[in-house]
N, C-alpha and C positions, 0 to 999 in steps of 0.2 A: 404889657411891655411891647415896644415896637420891635419888629423884626425887619431886617434889611436883606435885599438880594443884590449881590455883587454882579454887575453886568458881565464881567469876565467869566462868570460861572454859567452863563446861559449857553445852552446847547441846542443844536438843531435836531428836532425829532423827525424821524422818517416813517412814513407809511409806505405801503406797497406801491401806490401810484401817485402819491402826492407828497409834498414837502411843506411842513408847517414850520414857519420860522418865527422865533420869538425875539429876533433882534430889535424889532420895532418898539419893544418895551424899554429898551435901554437908551440912556442919554449919556453923553461923554462925561466921564469922571463923576457921575452922580449915582445915587441909588434910589430905588423906588420903594416907598414905604407902603406897608400893608397894615391897616388898622384891624386888629383882631376883633374889634367891635363891629366891623362891617358885616352885613349879611352876606350869605353865600351868593345870592343872586346879584348883589351889588358888586361883589368882587369879580364875578364872571362878566358882567356888563362892562366894568371898568377895564379889565385886562384884555378880553378877547375882541371887543368891539373895534379895537384899533389894528387888529391883525389882518394881514393880507392872506386870507384863507382861500385856497383853491376851491373851485366848484360852488362857492356861495354866490347867491344872487345870479344863478344861471351862468356863472363863469365856467369855461370849458376845461380848465386845468392847464397844465404846462407841457404835457407830453403829447406829441402827435407823430404817428408813424409815417415816415417817408414812403411814398408809393413806389412800386417798381417802374423803371423807365424802359420803354420799348425803343431800343436804338435802331441803328442801321443793321438789319438782319444779314445783309450780304457781308459787310465789313467785319462783323463779329463772328462769322461762321468760317472757321479755318478749313473744314472739310469741303464745304461748298466751293470755296475759292480754289482749293488744291485740285479737286477733280477737274474743274474747268481748265486750269493751267496745265494739267497733265494731259488732257484729252484734246483740247482744241488746238488747231494750228496757231502759231504765235501771233500772226496778224489778226486772226479772228478773235483770239482771246483778248487782245488789247482793246478792241472795240467793244466786245461784249461785256468785258469786265467794267469798262468805263460806264456803259449804260446801266448795268446792274448796280453799281455804286451810287450813281445819281438817283436811280429809281428807289433804291433802298432808303435813301434819305427822304425822298418824297413820301414813301409809305409811312415812315416814322413820324414825319412832321405834319402830314396832311391826311393821307388816306386812312390811317388807323382810326382817327377820330370820326371821319365820315362813316366808316364801317360801324362804329359804335352807335352812331345816330340811326343807321338803318335798323339796328337791333331795337332801339328805343321807339322807332316809328314804323311798326309793321304795316303791311298793306291792308286795305279795307275794301269790302265789296258793298256797293250801293245798288241793289237790284232795281229799285223804282225811284222815279223822281217825285216831287211834291204833289203831282197831279195823277199819280197812279200809273204812269207810263213805264213800261219795262225798258230800262236803260242799261243795266248791268255795267255800271261804272266800276272800274278797278282803280282805286286811288292808292298811289305809291308816294313815298316821301320825296322831298327835294334831294335828300342825301342819296337815295336810290337812283334818281335821275342823274345826279352828279357822278355817280360811279360809272354810269353808262358813257358819259362824256369822257371820263378819264380813261376808260378801257379803249375807246376809239383813239384818243390822242396817243396813248402809249403803245398802240399796236398789239393789244393783249390777245387778239385773235389773228391779226394779219401777218405777223412776223414769219411763220413758216410758209405762208402762201406768197409773200413777196420774194422769198427765197434768196435773200441777199447773200447769204453765206452757204448756199447749197445745202447739203445734208446737215450741216451744223446749225442751220436756222431753227430746226426743231429743238435742239439742245438749248439754244438761246431762249426760245419761247418758253420751254418748260422751266428753265431756271428763273426767268422773270415771273412766271406764273406762281412759282413757289414763294416768291417774295410778296406777291399781291394777294394770293388766295386767302390766308387767314385774317387779313385786314380788310377784305373787300365787302364785308357785310353781306356775304353770300352772293354777290353779283358774279362771282366766279362760276356759279351754276349755269346761268344762261350762256356764259361764255364757253363753257365746256360743250354744251349742246350746239352752240353756233359753230364751234370748231368741228364737231362731228358732221354738221350739215355741209360745211365747206369741203370736208373730206369727200362726202358723197358727191357733191357737184363737180369737184375736180376730177373724180374718176368716171363720172357719167358721160357717155357720148352725147347725151341730149342737151348738155349745158351749152354747147356751141351752136345748137340749132334751134333751141326753144327760147324765145325772147324773155319769157317769165323766169326761166332758170338763169339765164345770163344776167338779168337784172338782179336777181337774188344773190348770185355769186359776187357781183360787184358791191352790193350794199353790205353784205355780211363781212367783207374784208376791208371796208372803208376806214380810213383814219379821220374822216371828217365827221364830227359828232352830229351834224345835221343830216348826214346821209347814212350813218351807221345803223344797221339792223342787227337784231339778235334773233335766234331761232329756238323754238321749243321742240320737244319730242313727245308726241301723243301716241304712245303705244299701249299703255296699261289700261285694261278694262276690268269690270267687276269680277270676271271669272278667274283672273290671275294676272300676275305681273311678268314673271320670267317665261311662263308658258304661253307665249303669244300665238303659237300655232293653233292651239285649241281654245284660247281665251278671247280671240278677236271676234266680236259680234257685230261691229260696225259694218254697214253695207255701203257700197258705192253704186249709184244708179247712173248708167251711161246717158249722156245727153247728145242731141243731134250734132252739136258742134265739136264733139270729141272730148269734151270735158266730162266731169262727173259731179254728182251731188251726193254728199255723205250724210248718212243718218246713223246715229249711234250715241253711246254714252261712254265718255272717256273718264275713267275713275280717278286718274292721277296725272294731271297735266302740269308739270313743273314749268316755272317761268311763263305763267299764263299771260303776262304782259308783253311777250315777245311779238315781233312784227310778222313772223311767218312760222310755220311749223311743218314737220314731216310726220305723217301718221299712217297707221295701218288700217286697212278695210278689205272686205270681200266684195268683189265685183259680182253683181247678180245678173242673171239673164232675163229675158222677156217674161219668163214664167215665175220669176222671183227666186229661182234656185241659185245655189253657189257651190263651189267645190269645198269640201271639208278639209281640215288639217292645214298644214303649212303650205301646201300647193295651191290653196285657195286664197292666200293672203297676199295682197299687193301693197306697195307703198305709194302715198300720195303727197303732193305738195299743195299747200294752201296758205293764203295770206289771211291773217286774223281779222283784218278790217277791210271793208269795202272802200272805194275811192272817196265816198262821202263821209267816212269816219265811223260809220256804224259797223257793228259786228257782223261778220260774214256767216249768217245763219247759225250763230253760236249763242247759247244761253249759259251764263255762269250760274250754276245751281248753288254752290257754296265754296268758300275757301276752306282748305283743310286746316284743322286745329292740330298742329304737329308738336311733338316733343321739342324739336329744335328746328333750325333753318326757318325760323319765323319771319325773317326778313324777306324771304322768297315767296312770291305769290304762287301757291299751288292750289289748283281748283278741280272740282268735278264739273264736267262740261257736257251739255247736251248739244249734239250736232243735228240740226234740223234743216236739211237742204243746204249744207255748206258747200260752196263752190270749190272744186279741187281739180288738180291736174295729175294724171297718172305719172309717177316719177320712176317706177321700175317696170320691168317687163311684167305682164300679167302673171300672177302666181309666184313672183320672185321677190316678194317683199321681205321675207325673212333673210335670205342671203344678202339683200341690199343693205340691211342694217348692220351687217358684220363689220365693215370698215369703220362705221360710226361707233360701234361698241369698243373697238380698239382705242379710239380717241377718248371716249368718255371714261373708260376704265383707267386710262393713264391719268386723266384729270383727277379721278377719284384718288388714285395713289399719290399724286403730287400734293393733293390737299392733305392726305394723311401725314406725309412726311413734313409738310410745312407747318401743320398744327403742332406736331411734336417739337419741331425746332422753336416755334414761337413760345410755347409754354415753358420750354427749358431755358430760353434766353431770359424770360421774365423772372423765372424762379431763381436763376443764378444771380441776377441783379438784386432781387429782393433779399437773398441770403447775405449780401454784403451790407444791408441796411437794417435788418431786423436783429435785435439783441434778445437773447433768452438765456437765463441761468448764468448771467454774468459775462457773456461774450457774444460776438456776432454769430449768427447761425452758420455762416460759412466756416467758422472755426470749430464746429462740432463734427467730428469724423463720421458719425453715423449718417448725418444729413448729407454730407459730401459723397458718401458711398452711394446713397440713394440717387443723387443727381448723376453720378458717374454711370450707374447702370442705365439710367434714362439716356445718357449721352451715347452709350454703345448702341442701343437700339435705334436711336435717331440717326446716327451715322450710317448704320446698315441700311435703313430705309431710304435715306437720301441717295446712296450709291446705287441702290436697286432702281429707283426712279430715273436717275440720270442716265444709267446704262440703257434702260428701256427707251429713253428719249433718243439716245444715240442710234439704236437699232431702228427706231421708227423713222428717224431722219434719213437713214440710208434707204429704207424700204419705200417711203413715199416719193423719193426723188429718183427711184429706179437704179440706185447704186448698190443695193444689198445683194449679196450672194444668195443662192437658194437656201443655204444653211442658215444664214442670218435671218431670212424671212421666216423659216420654220421655227427658229429659236424665238423670234418675237411672238409667234403664234402661241407657243406654249407658256412663255413668260408672262404674257398679258394677264390671264386670269390669276396666275400665281401672285403676281405683283399686287393686283387689286385686293385679293382676299387677305393676304398676309399683312400688308401695311395697314389695312383698315383695322384689323384686330390689334395691331401694335399701337395705333394711334389712340384708340379708346383707352387702352391700359395706361399709356404714357401720359395722356392729358389728365386722366383721373389721378394718377400719382402726382402730377404737377399741381393740381388743386390742393392736395395735401401739403405741399411745400409752402403754401401761404397760410396754413392753419385755418382758423375760422373765416378769415377774409376770402379764402378760396370758395366759400359757400355763399358769399354775399353778392347779389346781382349788381349792385352799384359799381363793383370793381370791374365788371365786364368779363370776369373769368369764368363763371359758371356756364355762360353761353357757349364757350368753346367745347365743353364736354357734351352739351346737348347736340351741338352741331356735329361733333365727331361721331356720335352714335349712328348717324345716317350712313356713314361711309361703309359700314359692313352690310348695309341693306340695299342701297341704291346700286343699280347696274348689276344685280345678282348677289344673293346672299352667299355666305361662305360655303354652304353645302352645294348650292347650284354651281358655283364656280369650280368647286372640287370635281364635280361630275363633268364640267366642261374640260378640265385638264385631262380627265380620263378619256373623254371622247376624242380629244386631240391626239392622244397616244394611239388609240384604236383605229381612228380614221386614217392615220398615216402609217399603219402597220408597224408602229413602234419607231418610225424614223425620227419623229420629233424628240422622243426620249433619247435616242442615240446622239442627236445633235446637242441636246441639253448636256449629256454626260461629257461629250467631247469639249464643250465650252469650258466646263469646270476643270477637266483634266489638263487642258492646255495652260490654264492659269496656274494650276498647282505644280505642273512640271517645271515651270520657271522658278516659282517661289521655293520649291524644295531645295534649290541650290543655296538658299540663304543660310548664313551662319548665325543669324540672330535667333537666340533660343525661343523667344515668343513666337516668331514666325514659323520656325521648325515645328514647334509644338502644335500650332494651329493647322499647319499643313498635314501633319500626321493624323490629327483627329479627323480632318476633312476626308483624307484618302481612305482611312479606315471606315468611316461612315458611308462613303461612296461605294466601297466594295460590299458593305452590308446591304445597301439599297439594291444594288445590281443582283445580289444573290436572292433577295426577297422577290424581285420582279421575275427572275428566272423560275423560281419555284411556283410563283403564282399562275404561270401559264397552264398548270394542271388544274387550277381551281375554276369554278364557274363564275359567271358575270356577277352574281350576288356577292361573292367574296370581294372582288375588286371594288364594287360600289361601296361596300361597307368600309373598306380600307381607304377610300379615295380622299377623305379629309386629312387623315394622318399622312397619306402619301404627298398631298399638296403641301402640308406643313414641312415635311422632310425635304422636299425638293426646294422649297423656298429658303430654308435655313442653310442648306448646302450651297445654293447659288450665292446667297448673300455673303456667306463665309468666304467663298472664292473671290468675290469682289473686294472684300476687306483685305484679304491677303495680297491681292494684286495691287491694291493701293498702298499697302505697307512696304512693298519692295521697290516702289518708285524711287528714283534717285534723290528726289527732294522730300521724301517722306520723313516724318518725325518719329521719335521713340514712342510717342503716344499712339501713332497709327498701328504699331506692332502690338501694343497693349490692347487696343480695341479689337484687333483681329483675334488675339488669343482668348480674350474674355468672351467674345461671341461664340467661339468654338468650344468653350467649356460646358455649354448646355447640351442637352440631348439633341444631337443633330439629325437623328433618324428615328423619330417616335413611331413610325409605321413598323419598324423592325421590333422596337421595344414592346409595343402593344400586341403585335402578332405573337410574340413570345409569351405574353400573358393570356393568350387565347381570346382576344377581343373580337376576332373575326370568325371564330368557329361557330357552328350551330348552337353549341351550348352557350357561348358568349352572347350570341344574338338573342337566344331565349331569355337569358338573364337580364339583358337590356329591357326587353318588353315587360318582364315580370316586375322589375324595379319601377318602371314608368307607370304601369297600370295598377300597382299595388294600392289598394284603398279606393280605386275608382268605382263609383256605384254601379255603373253599367258595364259589366265585363263584356268585352268583345270576343267573339269566337276566334 
């Protein structure tokens, strides 16, 4: 007996990721007959062959996830704009804001993609030509070369040296660099070292008298891409990175004309394709002897290539195979008779690099804050496009809570960087008070060490916001985490910088610490007058933690050096959190502040603001605590150390 199927009874059957529709079986006002005598295979061929089944014959299905869009990072960042509007003079803000808005659009529409090309086309080293001649060609991509031209055109190094807006020029420069850095394909690294070199030349009395230095200064700050130079920094050798005093083995041999020839092995030379570099070496006497320690280290200027285009007594032994920053050529170099000019007073190489470190550490921190902002902007956009469990991800409160915590950290990092830029602008133009210069001295290592750790954490969390796509190289997202990891290592690890903070306090007989405390107290004194509950709560927490920190430091004067060294990392974290909290509170009481600013300040201050006091209470710095640390670390190690 024939059976009939009414077309109106057909339903659409849904799979998890595909939709199989049977409407194609139906015809208007007719029924489809199925002969019970037909074989099963015949019925299957007859019915399903006409269906539009997704994924068959290599069809890709019907669903495709929209990718996140990276927009204008300046116009989408309310905190960024608000700080500049609050801090800069009105006429300066108008001009700077216009430039940043324009540049933010250029980063989004052009530079971002060029940066991804740099990641996809890392540098290559060709040591020999086809005939066996040593040539040491360093091959970089066209995208990398394009970034150099863009950097020159946009004044990515020159802005603070053109000094158009006086001390505010540095704030303009740092703000613009924060837009550029995470999309630069790591071209921001040679720019950071170029900025450091310019800082050295601007301060050096030899720049105006030495033609080579004058030429370098002019080329480094040029906006003409055909004239623009970048600088490297060749400090690190095989014996160590941060310990340049005892780790420098490169020697400088005096020449009759007053120049030097360098002989040594540079273990880690970032931006190897730069046009010039500043490096450390020990001057040897006629007997081949040199002064040991930091007093024997001098700084030298050298150009990487000779006028004929050949390398200046330099052999590229290998390019470093790094976790991240693969876009950046970093090499091990052999210096074999490299022509160089003494750039510091003899034996004063280590002090000569101090102003450069202030610059490069600031660049490190702005990179940290900028990466945090970029991953958060992309994660926020993606959350409005990705659906899961029946609704957009942005409508899941737990996901929004995660993003909001990232937002609090990002705003704190941004304000820390921009405030340091304000202080640096005053200092380098001679307009800083003595207190402001001391404050900059102690803030610089704090800024670098704390924002670097925040960046790694925030970028890692940001990748999770994309689910599995956050782990896929084609998205361009994983590279951000690889690149962020270098931020806690380059220009001093967290522990090295913690000790630097401690040295700053001891060297100034505690004066830098007093200046630091006054800077916080002055902000809180004004904020404490607020009637906004969130601000009052944040102020109370900051004031309480500040008193605890002062009490700890007063008590620590009776302890030995080993105690403070052991506490230095927690001390640096405590100082960073307190200072950042004061910046957030100051921002929240501004006349044009929003309710969200108060929420951010309160949430930041809900954490343990003074871990050095907390951990001291747990006995972490006592002899027993120190012994427990060593026992835990060495437990199970086959070669027990005495």
